[in-house]
mmJSON file of the N, C-alpha and C atoms, coordinates in Angstrom:
{"data_MODEL":{"atom_site":{
"group_PDB":["ATOM","ATOM","ATOM","ATOM","ATOM","ATOM","ATOM","ATOM","ATOM","ATOM","ATOM","ATOM","ATOM","ATOM","ATOM","ATOM","ATOM","ATOM","ATOM","ATOM","ATOM","ATOM","ATOM","ATOM","ATOM","ATOM","ATOM","ATOM","ATOM","ATOM","ATOM","ATOM","ATOM","ATOM","ATOM","ATOM","ATOM","ATOM","ATOM","ATOM","ATOM","ATOM","ATOM","ATOM","ATOM","ATOM","ATOM","ATOM","ATOM","ATOM","ATOM","ATOM","ATOM","ATOM","ATOM","ATOM","ATOM","ATOM","ATOM","ATOM","ATOM","ATOM","ATOM","ATOM","ATOM","ATOM","ATOM","ATOM","ATOM","ATOM","ATOM","ATOM","ATOM","ATOM","ATOM","ATOM","ATOM","ATOM","ATOM","ATOM","ATOM","ATOM","ATOM","ATOM","ATOM","ATOM","ATOM","ATOM","ATOM","ATOM","ATOM","ATOM","ATOM","ATOM","ATOM","ATOM","ATOM","ATOM","ATOM","ATOM","ATOM","ATOM","ATOM","ATOM","ATOM","ATOM","ATOM","ATOM","ATOM","ATOM","ATOM","ATOM","ATOM","ATOM","ATOM","ATOM","ATOM","ATOM","ATOM","ATOM","ATOM","ATOM","ATOM","ATOM","ATOM","ATOM","ATOM","ATOM","ATOM","ATOM","ATOM","ATOM","ATOM","ATOM","ATOM","ATOM","ATOM","ATOM","ATOM","ATOM","ATOM","ATOM","ATOM","ATOM","ATOM","ATOM","ATOM","ATOM","ATOM","ATOM","ATOM","ATOM","ATOM","ATOM","ATOM","ATOM","ATOM","ATOM","ATOM","ATOM","ATOM","ATOM","ATOM","ATOM","ATOM","ATOM","ATOM","ATOM","ATOM","ATOM","ATOM","ATOM","ATOM","ATOM","ATOM","ATOM","ATOM","ATOM","ATOM","ATOM","ATOM","ATOM","ATOM","ATOM","ATOM","ATOM","ATOM","ATOM","ATOM","ATOM","ATOM","ATOM","ATOM","ATOM","ATOM","ATOM","ATOM","ATOM","ATOM","ATOM","ATOM","ATOM","ATOM","ATOM","ATOM","ATOM","ATOM","ATOM","ATOM","ATOM","ATOM","ATOM","ATOM","ATOM","ATOM","ATOM","ATOM","ATOM","ATOM","ATOM","ATOM","ATOM","ATOM","ATOM","ATOM","ATOM","ATOM","ATOM"],
"id":[1,2,3,4,5,6,7,8,9,10,11,12,13,14,15,16,17,18,19,20,21,22,23,24,25,26,27,28,29,30,31,32,33,34,35,36,37,38,39,40,41,42,43,44,45,46,47,48,49,50,51,52,53,54,55,56,57,58,59,60,61,62,63,64,65,66,67,68,69,70,71,72,73,74,75,76,77,78,79,80,81,82,83,84,85,86,87,88,89,90,91,92,93,94,95,96,97,98,99,100,101,102,103,104,105,106,107,108,109,110,111,112,113,114,115,116,117,118,119,120,121,122,123,124,125,126,127,128,129,130,131,132,133,134,135,136,137,138,139,140,141,142,143,144,145,146,147,148,149,150,151,152,153,154,155,156,157,158,159,160,161,162,163,164,165,166,167,168,169,170,171,172,173,174,175,176,177,178,179,180,181,182,183,184,185,186,187,188,189,190,191,192,193,194,195,196,197,198,199,200,201,202,203,204,205,206,207,208,209,210,211,212,213,214,215,216,217,218,219,220,221,222,223,224,225,226,227,228],
"type_symbol":["N","C","C","N","C","C","N","C","C","N","C","C","N","C","C","N","C","C","N","C","C","N","C","C","N","C","C","N","C","C","N","C","C","N","C","C","N","C","C","N","C","C","N","C","C","N","C","C","N","C","C","N","C","C","N","C","C","N","C","C","N","C","C","N","C","C","N","C","C","N","C","C","N","C","C","N","C","C","N","C","C","N","C","C","N","C","C","N","C","C","N","C","C","N","C","C","N","C","C","N","C","C","N","C","C","N","C","C","N","C","C","N","C","C","N","C","C","N","C","C","N","C","C","N","C","C","N","C","C","N","C","C","N","C","C","N","C","C","N","C","C","N","C","C","N","C","C","N","C","C","N","C","C","N","C","C","N","C","C","N","C","C","N","C","C","N","C","C","N","C","C","N","C","C","N","C","C","N","C","C","N","C","C","N","C","C","N","C","C","N","C","C","N","C","C","N","C","C","N","C","C","N","C","C","N","C","C","N","C","C","N","C","C","N","C","C","N","C","C","N","C","C","N","C","C","N","C","C"],
"label_atom_id":["N","CA","C","N","CA","C","N","CA","C","N","CA","C","N","CA","C","N","CA","C","N","CA","C","N","CA","C","N","CA","C","N","CA","C","N","CA","C","N","CA","C","N","CA","C","N","CA","C","N","CA","C","N","CA","C","N","CA","C","N","CA","C","N","CA","C","N","CA","C","N","CA","C","N","CA","C","N","CA","C","N","CA","C","N","CA","C","N","CA","C","N","CA","C","N","CA","C","N","CA","C","N","CA","C","N","CA","C","N","CA","C","N","CA","C","N","CA","C","N","CA","C","N","CA","C","N","CA","C","N","CA","C","N","CA","C","N","CA","C","N","CA","C","N","CA","C","N","CA","C","N","CA","C","N","CA","C","N","CA","C","N","CA","C","N","CA","C","N","CA","C","N","CA","C","N","CA","C","N","CA","C","N","CA","C","N","CA","C","N","CA","C","N","CA","C","N","CA","C","N","CA","C","N","CA","C","N","CA","C","N","CA","C","N","CA","C","N","CA","C","N","CA","C","N","CA","C","N","CA","C","N","CA","C","N","CA","C","N","CA","C","N","CA","C","N","CA","C","N","CA","C","N","CA","C","N","CA","C","N","CA","C","N","CA","C"],
"label_alt_id":[null,null,null,null,null,null,null,null,null,null,null,null,null,null,null,null,null,null,null,null,null,null,null,null,null,null,null,null,null,null,null,null,null,null,null,null,null,null,null,null,null,null,null,null,null,null,null,null,null,null,null,null,null,null,null,null,null,null,null,null,null,null,null,null,null,null,null,null,null,null,null,null,null,null,null,null,null,null,null,null,null,null,null,null,null,null,null,null,null,null,null,null,null,null,null,null,null,null,null,null,null,null,null,null,null,null,null,null,null,null,null,null,null,null,null,null,null,null,null,null,null,null,null,null,null,null,null,null,null,null,null,null,null,null,null,null,null,null,null,null,null,null,null,null,null,null,null,null,null,null,null,null,null,null,null,null,null,null,null,null,null,null,null,null,null,null,null,null,null,null,null,null,null,null,null,null,null,null,null,null,null,null,null,null,null,null,null,null,null,null,null,null,null,null,null,null,null,null,null,null,null,null,null,null,null,null,null,null,null,null,null,null,null,null,null,null,null,null,null,null,null,null,null,null,null,null,null,null],
"label_comp_id":["MET","MET","MET","THR","THR","THR","THR","THR","THR","ILE","ILE","ILE","THR","THR","THR","ILE","ILE","ILE","PRO","PRO","PRO","LYS","LYS","LYS","GLY","GLY","GLY","THR","THR","THR","GLU","GLU","GLU","LYS","LYS","LYS","ASN","ASN","ASN","ARG","ARG","ARG","GLU","GLU","GLU","LEU","LEU","LEU","VAL","VAL","VAL","ALA","ALA","ALA","VAL","VAL","VAL","PRO","PRO","PRO","ARG","ARG","ARG","ASN","ASN","ASN","VAL","VAL","VAL","TYR","TYR","TYR","GLU","GLU","GLU","ASP","ASP","ASP","PHE","PHE","PHE","LEU","LEU","LEU","ALA","ALA","ALA","TRP","TRP","TRP","GLY","GLY","GLY","LYS","LYS","LYS","LYS","LYS","LYS","LEU","LEU","LEU","LYS","LYS","LYS","SER","SER","SER","LYS","LYS","LYS","ASN","ASN","ASN","THR","THR","THR","PHE","PHE","PHE","LYS","LYS","LYS","PRO","PRO","PRO","THR","THR","THR","LYS","LYS","LYS","THR","THR","THR","GLU","GLU","GLU","LYS","LYS","LYS","ARG","ARG","ARG","GLU","GLU","GLU","LEU","LEU","LEU","GLU","GLU","GLU","LYS","LYS","LYS","ALA","ALA","ALA","ARG","ARG","ARG","LYS","LYS","LYS","ASN","ASN","ASN","LEU","LEU","LEU","ALA","ALA","ALA","ARG","ARG","ARG","GLY","GLY","GLY","LYS","LYS","LYS","TYR","TYR","TYR","LEU","LEU","LEU","THR","THR","THR","ILE","ILE","ILE","GLU","GLU","GLU","GLU","GLU","GLU","LEU","LEU","LEU","GLU","GLU","GLU","HIS","HIS","HIS","GLU","GLU","GLU","LEU","LEU","LEU","GLY","GLY","GLY","LEU","LEU","LEU","ALA","ALA","ALA","ARG","ARG","ARG"],
"label_asym_id":["A","A","A","A","A","A","A","A","A","A","A","A","A","A","A","A","A","A","A","A","A","A","A","A","A","A","A","A","A","A","A","A","A","A","A","A","A","A","A","A","A","A","A","A","A","A","A","A","A","A","A","A","A","A","A","A","A","A","A","A","A","A","A","A","A","A","A","A","A","A","A","A","A","A","A","A","A","A","A","A","A","A","A","A","A","A","A","A","A","A","A","A","A","A","A","A","A","A","A","A","A","A","A","A","A","A","A","A","A","A","A","A","A","A","A","A","A","A","A","A","A","A","A","A","A","A","A","A","A","A","A","A","A","A","A","A","A","A","A","A","A","A","A","A","A","A","A","A","A","A","A","A","A","A","A","A","A","A","A","A","A","A","A","A","A","A","A","A","A","A","A","A","A","A","A","A","A","A","A","A","A","A","A","A","A","A","A","A","A","A","A","A","A","A","A","A","A","A","A","A","A","A","A","A","A","A","A","A","A","A","A","A","A","A","A","A","A","A","A","A","A","A","A","A","A","A","A","A"],
"label_entity_id":["1","1","1","1","1","1","1","1","1","1","1","1","1","1","1","1","1","1","1","1","1","1","1","1","1","1","1","1","1","1","1","1","1","1","1","1","1","1","1","1","1","1","1","1","1","1","1","1","1","1","1","1","1","1","1","1","1","1","1","1","1","1","1","1","1","1","1","1","1","1","1","1","1","1","1","1","1","1","1","1","1","1","1","1","1","1","1","1","1","1","1","1","1","1","1","1","1","1","1","1","1","1","1","1","1","1","1","1","1","1","1","1","1","1","1","1","1","1","1","1","1","1","1","1","1","1","1","1","1","1","1","1","1","1","1","1","1","1","1","1","1","1","1","1","1","1","1","1","1","1","1","1","1","1","1","1","1","1","1","1","1","1","1","1","1","1","1","1","1","1","1","1","1","1","1","1","1","1","1","1","1","1","1","1","1","1","1","1","1","1","1","1","1","1","1","1","1","1","1","1","1","1","1","1","1","1","1","1","1","1","1","1","1","1","1","1","1","1","1","1","1","1","1","1","1","1","1","1"],
"label_seq_id":[1,1,1,2,2,2,3,3,3,4,4,4,5,5,5,6,6,6,7,7,7,8,8,8,9,9,9,10,10,10,11,11,11,12,12,12,13,13,13,14,14,14,15,15,15,16,16,16,17,17,17,18,18,18,19,19,19,20,20,20,21,21,21,22,22,22,23,23,23,24,24,24,25,25,25,26,26,26,27,27,27,28,28,28,29,29,29,30,30,30,31,31,31,32,32,32,33,33,33,34,34,34,35,35,35,36,36,36,37,37,37,38,38,38,39,39,39,40,40,40,41,41,41,42,42,42,43,43,43,44,44,44,45,45,45,46,46,46,47,47,47,48,48,48,49,49,49,50,50,50,51,51,51,52,52,52,53,53,53,54,54,54,55,55,55,56,56,56,57,57,57,58,58,58,59,59,59,60,60,60,61,61,61,62,62,62,63,63,63,64,64,64,65,65,65,66,66,66,67,67,67,68,68,68,69,69,69,70,70,70,71,71,71,72,72,72,73,73,73,74,74,74,75,75,75,76,76,76],
"pdbx_PDB_ins_code":[null,null,null,null,null,null,null,null,null,null,null,null,null,null,null,null,null,null,null,null,null,null,null,null,null,null,null,null,null,null,null,null,null,null,null,null,null,null,null,null,null,null,null,null,null,null,null,null,null,null,null,null,null,null,null,null,null,null,null,null,null,null,null,null,null,null,null,null,null,null,null,null,null,null,null,null,null,null,null,null,null,null,null,null,null,null,null,null,null,null,null,null,null,null,null,null,null,null,null,null,null,null,null,null,null,null,null,null,null,null,null,null,null,null,null,null,null,null,null,null,null,null,null,null,null,null,null,null,null,null,null,null,null,null,null,null,null,null,null,null,null,null,null,null,null,null,null,null,null,null,null,null,null,null,null,null,null,null,null,null,null,null,null,null,null,null,null,null,null,null,null,null,null,null,null,null,null,null,null,null,null,null,null,null,null,null,null,null,null,null,null,null,null,null,null,null,null,null,null,null,null,null,null,null,null,null,null,null,null,null,null,null,null,null,null,null,null,null,null,null,null,null,null,null,null,null,null,null],
"Cartn_x":[193.94,192.77,191.635,190.882,189.758,188.502,187.745,186.488,185.336,184.346,183.178,181.937,181.076,179.805,178.695,177.881,176.755,175.5,174.774,173.571,172.541,171.812,170.784,169.647,169.431,168.337,168.571,169.745,170.031,169.055,168.428,167.408,168.002,167.238,167.67,167.675,168.49,168.604,169.079,169.772,170.336,171.843,172.494,173.936,174.584,175.654,176.424,177.776,178.188,179.454,180.319,181.538,182.482,183.524,183.706,184.701,185.512,186.726,187.519,186.817,187.042,186.394,186.63,187.854,188.141,187.331,187.099,186.269,184.831,184.331,182.978,182.819,183.815,183.767,183.806,184.621,184.645,183.283,182.65,181.325,180.306,180.345,179.421,179.665,180.926,181.25,180.732,180.88,180.379,178.865,178.173,176.718,176.29,177.031,176.701,176.891,177.957,178.195,177.059,176.646,175.577,174.275,173.955,172.724,172.769,173.982,174.085,173.886,173.978,173.765,172.294,172.043,170.654,169.959,168.784,167.998,166.72,166.129,164.906,163.755,163.062,161.882,160.725,159.836,158.739,157.749,157.176,156.135,154.838,153.808,152.51,151.962,152.122,151.638,152.377,153.692,154.475,154.092,153.814,153.378,152.047,151.135,149.821,149.977,150.82,151.031,151.693,152.604,153.259,152.249,151.374,150.336,149.407,149.057,148.21,148.91,150.205,150.966,151.031,151.194,151.232,149.902,148.804,147.483,147.283,147.69,147.572,148.413,149.605,150.464,149.796,149.214,148.528,147.345,146.679,145.534,145.968,147.266,147.752,147.613,147.371,147.199,148.535,149.353,150.649,151.097,152.13,152.711,154.082,154.419,155.78,156.661,157.956,158.877,158.606,158.384,158.122,156.839,155.795,154.533,154.719,155.471,155.732,156.507,157.549,158.32,157.429,156.534,155.613,154.692,154.12,153.216,153.933,155.224,155.985,156.596,156.376,156.922,158.416,158.903,160.329,160.641,159.622,159.816,160.803,161.619,162.67,162.214],
"Cartn_y":[32.412,33.041,32.982,34.069,34.149,33.608,32.835,32.286,32.973,33.39,34.066,33.262,33.03,32.351,33.372,33.48,34.411,33.613,33.977,33.223,33.198,32.115,31.972,32.971,33.421,34.344,35.751,36.019,37.359,37.686,38.851,39.231,39.39,39.014,39.178,40.657,41.002,42.372,43.365,42.898,43.777,43.746,44.856,44.897,44.436,43.71,43.252,43.943,44.582,45.299,44.686,44.328,43.771,44.844,45.122,46.109,45.502,45.981,45.479,45.747,44.891,44.989,46.36,46.883,48.171,49.31,49.247,50.271,50.152,48.932,48.691,49.158,48.852,49.279,50.789,51.453,52.924,53.483,52.847,53.278,53.141,52.02,51.82,52.851,53.146,54.15,55.521,55.851,57.131,57.209,56.098,56.065,56.275,55.687,55.869,57.317,57.955,59.367,60.224,59.922,60.687,60.559,59.355,59.13,59.782,59.934,60.488,62.003,62.645,64.095,64.402,65.578,65.987,66.113,65.567,65.682,66.449,66.985,67.767,66.841,67.137,66.374,67.358,67.367,68.329,68.064,69.16,69.058,68.623,68.328,67.95,69.074,70.305,71.454,71.56,71.383,71.452,70.334,69.149,68.04,68.354,68.948,69.326,70.369,71.37,72.428,71.878,70.947,70.333,69.558,68.822,68.08,69.04,70.137,71.158,71.737,71.998,72.545,71.549,70.287,69.262,69.174,69.272,69.23,70.447,71.632,72.838,72.728,72.165,71.991,71.059,69.98,69.033,69.69,70.632,71.332,72.487,72.791,73.905,75.241,75.219,76.462,76.85,77.557,78.007,79.222,79.895,81.026,80.633,81.139,80.953,81.997,81.847,82.817,84.209,84.28,85.575,86.207,85.401,85.913,86.39,85.647,86.053,87.358,87.477,88.724,89.893,89.678,90.737,91.123,90.124,90.395,91.149,90.876,91.544,92.865,93.202,94.439,94.354,93.157,92.961,92.701,92.755,92.444,93.411,92.886,93.714,94.258],
"Cartn_z":[109.282,108.717,109.748,109.812,110.737,110.073,110.828,110.324,111.044,110.277,110.844,110.478,111.456,111.209,111.337,110.311,110.323,110.629,111.682,112.048,110.922,110.818,109.785,109.982,111.209,111.494,110.991,110.428,109.925,108.8,108.904,107.928,106.539,105.538,104.156,103.802,102.836,102.328,103.394,104.398,105.417,105.255,105.493,105.369,106.661,106.528,107.672,107.594,108.688,108.723,109.804,109.452,110.422,110.739,112.025,112.459,113.591,113.783,114.902,116.233,117.207,118.509,119.157,119.082,119.733,119.107,117.804,117.145,117.635,117.736,118.222,119.666,120.499,121.908,122.024,121.196,121.187,120.793,119.82,119.381,120.508,121.231,122.352,123.453,123.74,124.762,124.343,123.065,122.56,122.731,122.442,122.595,124.038,124.972,126.389,126.816,126.329,126.654,126.113,124.911,124.271,125.047,125.494,126.246,127.624,128.173,129.513,129.534,128.378,128.305,128.552,129.101,129.32,127.977,127.881,126.666,126.981,125.943,126.094,126.428,127.514,127.902,128.013,127.023,127.036,128.17,128.661,129.681,129.003,129.798,129.226,128.352,128.812,128.047,126.716,126.748,125.519,124.555,125.074,124.231,123.572,124.351,123.816,122.706,122.951,121.96,120.697,120.859,119.71,118.873,119.517,118.806,118.062,118.711,118.083,116.846,116.967,115.846,114.687,114.989,113.935,113.205,113.935,113.305,112.404,112.882,112.073,110.805,110.921,109.753,108.74,109.227,108.342,107.637,108.298,107.716,106.813,106.811,106.0,106.691,108.009,108.768,109.4,108.615,109.105,108.295,108.764,108.059,107.535,106.349,105.861,106.561,106.442,107.039,106.469,105.173,104.529,105.083,105.26,105.808,107.24,108.033,109.411,109.459,108.618,108.577,108.199,107.227,106.827,107.973,108.673,109.803,110.93,111.108,112.162,111.703,110.436,109.926,109.663,109.422,109.185,107.72,106.879,105.454,104.851,103.965,103.325,102.012],
"occupancy":[1.0,1.0,1.0,1.0,1.0,1.0,1.0,1.0,1.0,1.0,1.0,1.0,1.0,1.0,1.0,1.0,1.0,1.0,1.0,1.0,1.0,1.0,1.0,1.0,1.0,1.0,1.0,1.0,1.0,1.0,1.0,1.0,1.0,1.0,1.0,1.0,1.0,1.0,1.0,1.0,1.0,1.0,1.0,1.0,1.0,1.0,1.0,1.0,1.0,1.0,1.0,1.0,1.0,1.0,1.0,1.0,1.0,1.0,1.0,1.0,1.0,1.0,1.0,1.0,1.0,1.0,1.0,1.0,1.0,1.0,1.0,1.0,1.0,1.0,1.0,1.0,1.0,1.0,1.0,1.0,1.0,1.0,1.0,1.0,1.0,1.0,1.0,1.0,1.0,1.0,1.0,1.0,1.0,1.0,1.0,1.0,1.0,1.0,1.0,1.0,1.0,1.0,1.0,1.0,1.0,1.0,1.0,1.0,1.0,1.0,1.0,1.0,1.0,1.0,1.0,1.0,1.0,1.0,1.0,1.0,1.0,1.0,1.0,1.0,1.0,1.0,1.0,1.0,1.0,1.0,1.0,1.0,1.0,1.0,1.0,1.0,1.0,1.0,1.0,1.0,1.0,1.0,1.0,1.0,1.0,1.0,1.0,1.0,1.0,1.0,1.0,1.0,1.0,1.0,1.0,1.0,1.0,1.0,1.0,1.0,1.0,1.0,1.0,1.0,1.0,1.0,1.0,1.0,1.0,1.0,1.0,1.0,1.0,1.0,1.0,1.0,1.0,1.0,1.0,1.0,1.0,1.0,1.0,1.0,1.0,1.0,1.0,1.0,1.0,1.0,1.0,1.0,1.0,1.0,1.0,1.0,1.0,1.0,1.0,1.0,1.0,1.0,1.0,1.0,1.0,1.0,1.0,1.0,1.0,1.0,1.0,1.0,1.0,1.0,1.0,1.0,1.0,1.0,1.0,1.0,1.0,1.0,1.0,1.0,1.0,1.0,1.0,1.0],
"B_iso_or_equiv":[0.0,0.0,0.0,0.0,0.0,0.0,0.0,0.0,0.0,0.0,0.0,0.0,0.0,0.0,0.0,0.0,0.0,0.0,0.0,0.0,0.0,0.0,0.0,0.0,0.0,0.0,0.0,0.0,0.0,0.0,0.0,0.0,0.0,0.0,0.0,0.0,0.0,0.0,0.0,0.0,0.0,0.0,0.0,0.0,0.0,0.0,0.0,0.0,0.0,0.0,0.0,0.0,0.0,0.0,0.0,0.0,0.0,0.0,0.0,0.0,0.0,0.0,0.0,0.0,0.0,0.0,0.0,0.0,0.0,0.0,0.0,0.0,0.0,0.0,0.0,0.0,0.0,0.0,0.0,0.0,0.0,0.0,0.0,0.0,0.0,0.0,0.0,0.0,0.0,0.0,0.0,0.0,0.0,0.0,0.0,0.0,0.0,0.0,0.0,0.0,0.0,0.0,0.0,0.0,0.0,0.0,0.0,0.0,0.0,0.0,0.0,0.0,0.0,0.0,0.0,0.0,0.0,0.0,0.0,0.0,0.0,0.0,0.0,0.0,0.0,0.0,0.0,0.0,0.0,0.0,0.0,0.0,0.0,0.0,0.0,0.0,0.0,0.0,0.0,0.0,0.0,0.0,0.0,0.0,0.0,0.0,0.0,0.0,0.0,0.0,0.0,0.0,0.0,0.0,0.0,0.0,0.0,0.0,0.0,0.0,0.0,0.0,0.0,0.0,0.0,0.0,0.0,0.0,0.0,0.0,0.0,0.0,0.0,0.0,0.0,0.0,0.0,0.0,0.0,0.0,0.0,0.0,0.0,0.0,0.0,0.0,0.0,0.0,0.0,0.0,0.0,0.0,0.0,0.0,0.0,0.0,0.0,0.0,0.0,0.0,0.0,0.0,0.0,0.0,0.0,0.0,0.0,0.0,0.0,0.0,0.0,0.0,0.0,0.0,0.0,0.0,0.0,0.0,0.0,0.0,0.0,0.0,0.0,0.0,0.0,0.0,0.0,0.0],
"pdbx_formal_charge":[null,null,null,null,null,null,null,null,null,null,null,null,null,null,null,null,null,null,null,null,null,null,null,null,null,null,null,null,null,null,null,null,null,null,null,null,null,null,null,null,null,null,null,null,null,null,null,null,null,null,null,null,null,null,null,null,null,null,null,null,null,null,null,null,null,null,null,null,null,null,null,null,null,null,null,null,null,null,null,null,null,null,null,null,null,null,null,null,null,null,null,null,null,null,null,null,null,null,null,null,null,null,null,null,null,null,null,null,null,null,null,null,null,null,null,null,null,null,null,null,null,null,null,null,null,null,null,null,null,null,null,null,null,null,null,null,null,null,null,null,null,null,null,null,null,null,null,null,null,null,null,null,null,null,null,null,null,null,null,null,null,null,null,null,null,null,null,null,null,null,null,null,null,null,null,null,null,null,null,null,null,null,null,null,null,null,null,null,null,null,null,null,null,null,null,null,null,null,null,null,null,null,null,null,null,null,null,null,null,null,null,null,null,null,null,null,null,null,null,null,null,null,null,null,null,null,null,null],
"auth_seq_id":[1,1,1,2,2,2,3,3,3,4,4,4,5,5,5,6,6,6,7,7,7,8,8,8,9,9,9,10,10,10,11,11,11,12,12,12,13,13,13,14,14,14,15,15,15,16,16,16,17,17,17,18,18,18,19,19,19,20,20,20,21,21,21,22,22,22,23,23,23,24,24,24,25,25,25,26,26,26,27,27,27,28,28,28,29,29,29,30,30,30,31,31,31,32,32,32,33,33,33,34,34,34,35,35,35,36,36,36,37,37,37,38,38,38,39,39,39,40,40,40,41,41,41,42,42,42,43,43,43,44,44,44,45,45,45,46,46,46,47,47,47,48,48,48,49,49,49,50,50,50,51,51,51,52,52,52,53,53,53,54,54,54,55,55,55,56,56,56,57,57,57,58,58,58,59,59,59,60,60,60,61,61,61,62,62,62,63,63,63,64,64,64,65,65,65,66,66,66,67,67,67,68,68,68,69,69,69,70,70,70,71,71,71,72,72,72,73,73,73,74,74,74,75,75,75,76,76,76],
"auth_comp_id":["MET","MET","MET","THR","THR","THR","THR","THR","THR","ILE","ILE","ILE","THR","THR","THR","ILE","ILE","ILE","PRO","PRO","PRO","LYS","LYS","LYS","GLY","GLY","GLY","THR","THR","THR","GLU","GLU","GLU","LYS","LYS","LYS","ASN","ASN","ASN","ARG","ARG","ARG","GLU","GLU","GLU","LEU","LEU","LEU","VAL","VAL","VAL","ALA","ALA","ALA","VAL","VAL","VAL","PRO","PRO","PRO","ARG","ARG","ARG","ASN","ASN","ASN","VAL","VAL","VAL","TYR","TYR","TYR","GLU","GLU","GLU","ASP","ASP","ASP","PHE","PHE","PHE","LEU","LEU","LEU","ALA","ALA","ALA","TRP","TRP","TRP","GLY","GLY","GLY","LYS","LYS","LYS","LYS","LYS","LYS","LEU","LEU","LEU","LYS","LYS","LYS","SER","SER","SER","LYS","LYS","LYS","ASN","ASN","ASN","THR","THR","THR","PHE","PHE","PHE","LYS","LYS","LYS","PRO","PRO","PRO","THR","THR","THR","LYS","LYS","LYS","THR","THR","THR","GLU","GLU","GLU","LYS","LYS","LYS","ARG","ARG","ARG","GLU","GLU","GLU","LEU","LEU","LEU","GLU","GLU","GLU","LYS","LYS","LYS","ALA","ALA","ALA","ARG","ARG","ARG","LYS","LYS","LYS","ASN","ASN","ASN","LEU","LEU","LEU","ALA","ALA","ALA","ARG","ARG","ARG","GLY","GLY","GLY","LYS","LYS","LYS","TYR","TYR","TYR","LEU","LEU","LEU","THR","THR","THR","ILE","ILE","ILE","GLU","GLU","GLU","GLU","GLU","GLU","LEU","LEU","LEU","GLU","GLU","GLU","HIS","HIS","HIS","GLU","GLU","GLU","LEU","LEU","LEU","GLY","GLY","GLY","LEU","LEU","LEU","ALA","ALA","ALA","ARG","ARG","ARG"],
"auth_asym_id":["A","A","A","A","A","A","A","A","A","A","A","A","A","A","A","A","A","A","A","A","A","A","A","A","A","A","A","A","A","A","A","A","A","A","A","A","A","A","A","A","A","A","A","A","A","A","A","A","A","A","A","A","A","A","A","A","A","A","A","A","A","A","A","A","A","A","A","A","A","A","A","A","A","A","A","A","A","A","A","A","A","A","A","A","A","A","A","A","A","A","A","A","A","A","A","A","A","A","A","A","A","A","A","A","A","A","A","A","A","A","A","A","A","A","A","A","A","A","A","A","A","A","A","A","A","A","A","A","A","A","A","A","A","A","A","A","A","A","A","A","A","A","A","A","A","A","A","A","A","A","A","A","A","A","A","A","A","A","A","A","A","A","A","A","A","A","A","A","A","A","A","A","A","A","A","A","A","A","A","A","A","A","A","A","A","A","A","A","A","A","A","A","A","A","A","A","A","A","A","A","A","A","A","A","A","A","A","A","A","A","A","A","A","A","A","A","A","A","A","A","A","A","A","A","A","A","A","A"],
"auth_atom_id":["N","CA","C","N","CA","C","N","CA","C","N","CA","C","N","CA","C","N","CA","C","N","CA","C","N","CA","C","N","CA","C","N","CA","C","N","CA","C","N","CA","C","N","CA","C","N","CA","C","N","CA","C","N","CA","C","N","CA","C","N","CA","C","N","CA","C","N","CA","C","N","CA","C","N","CA","C","N","CA","C","N","CA","C","N","CA","C","N","CA","C","N","CA","C","N","CA","C","N","CA","C","N","CA","C","N","CA","C","N","CA","C","N","CA","C","N","CA","C","N","CA","C","N","CA","C","N","CA","C","N","CA","C","N","CA","C","N","CA","C","N","CA","C","N","CA","C","N","CA","C","N","CA","C","N","CA","C","N","CA","C","N","CA","C","N","CA","C","N","CA","C","N","CA","C","N","CA","C","N","CA","C","N","CA","C","N","CA","C","N","CA","C","N","CA","C","N","CA","C","N","CA","C","N","CA","C","N","CA","C","N","CA","C","N","CA","C","N","CA","C","N","CA","C","N","CA","C","N","CA","C","N","CA","C","N","CA","C","N","CA","C","N","CA","C","N","CA","C","N","CA","C","N","CA","C","N","CA","C","N","CA","C","N","CA","C"],
"pdbx_PDB_model_num":[1,1,1,1,1,1,1,1,1,1,1,1,1,1,1,1,1,1,1,1,1,1,1,1,1,1,1,1,1,1,1,1,1,1,1,1,1,1,1,1,1,1,1,1,1,1,1,1,1,1,1,1,1,1,1,1,1,1,1,1,1,1,1,1,1,1,1,1,1,1,1,1,1,1,1,1,1,1,1,1,1,1,1,1,1,1,1,1,1,1,1,1,1,1,1,1,1,1,1,1,1,1,1,1,1,1,1,1,1,1,1,1,1,1,1,1,1,1,1,1,1,1,1,1,1,1,1,1,1,1,1,1,1,1,1,1,1,1,1,1,1,1,1,1,1,1,1,1,1,1,1,1,1,1,1,1,1,1,1,1,1,1,1,1,1,1,1,1,1,1,1,1,1,1,1,1,1,1,1,1,1,1,1,1,1,1,1,1,1,1,1,1,1,1,1,1,1,1,1,1,1,1,1,1,1,1,1,1,1,1,1,1,1,1,1,1,1,1,1,1,1,1,1,1,1,1,1,1]
}}}
C-alpha cells in the first residue's frame, strides 16, 4: 500500500488531486509546448487603445452588433 503525506501548509477548502507521475509529466510537457508558441504581445498603442475601449465600455459608450450592422447598412 502506498502512503501519502499531505503537508500541513495545504490551504483549507482546496481540492487535492493525485495523478500518476507520467500523467503529471505529460501535463507539464504540454504546458511547456503551449508557452513556447508565439503569443500576442500588444504594442504600446494597442495597449492604450484597449484601455480606452474598456473605459468606453464601462461608461456604456458602445454599439451593439445590430447597431453596427445598421450603421454599416448591413441590417437585414
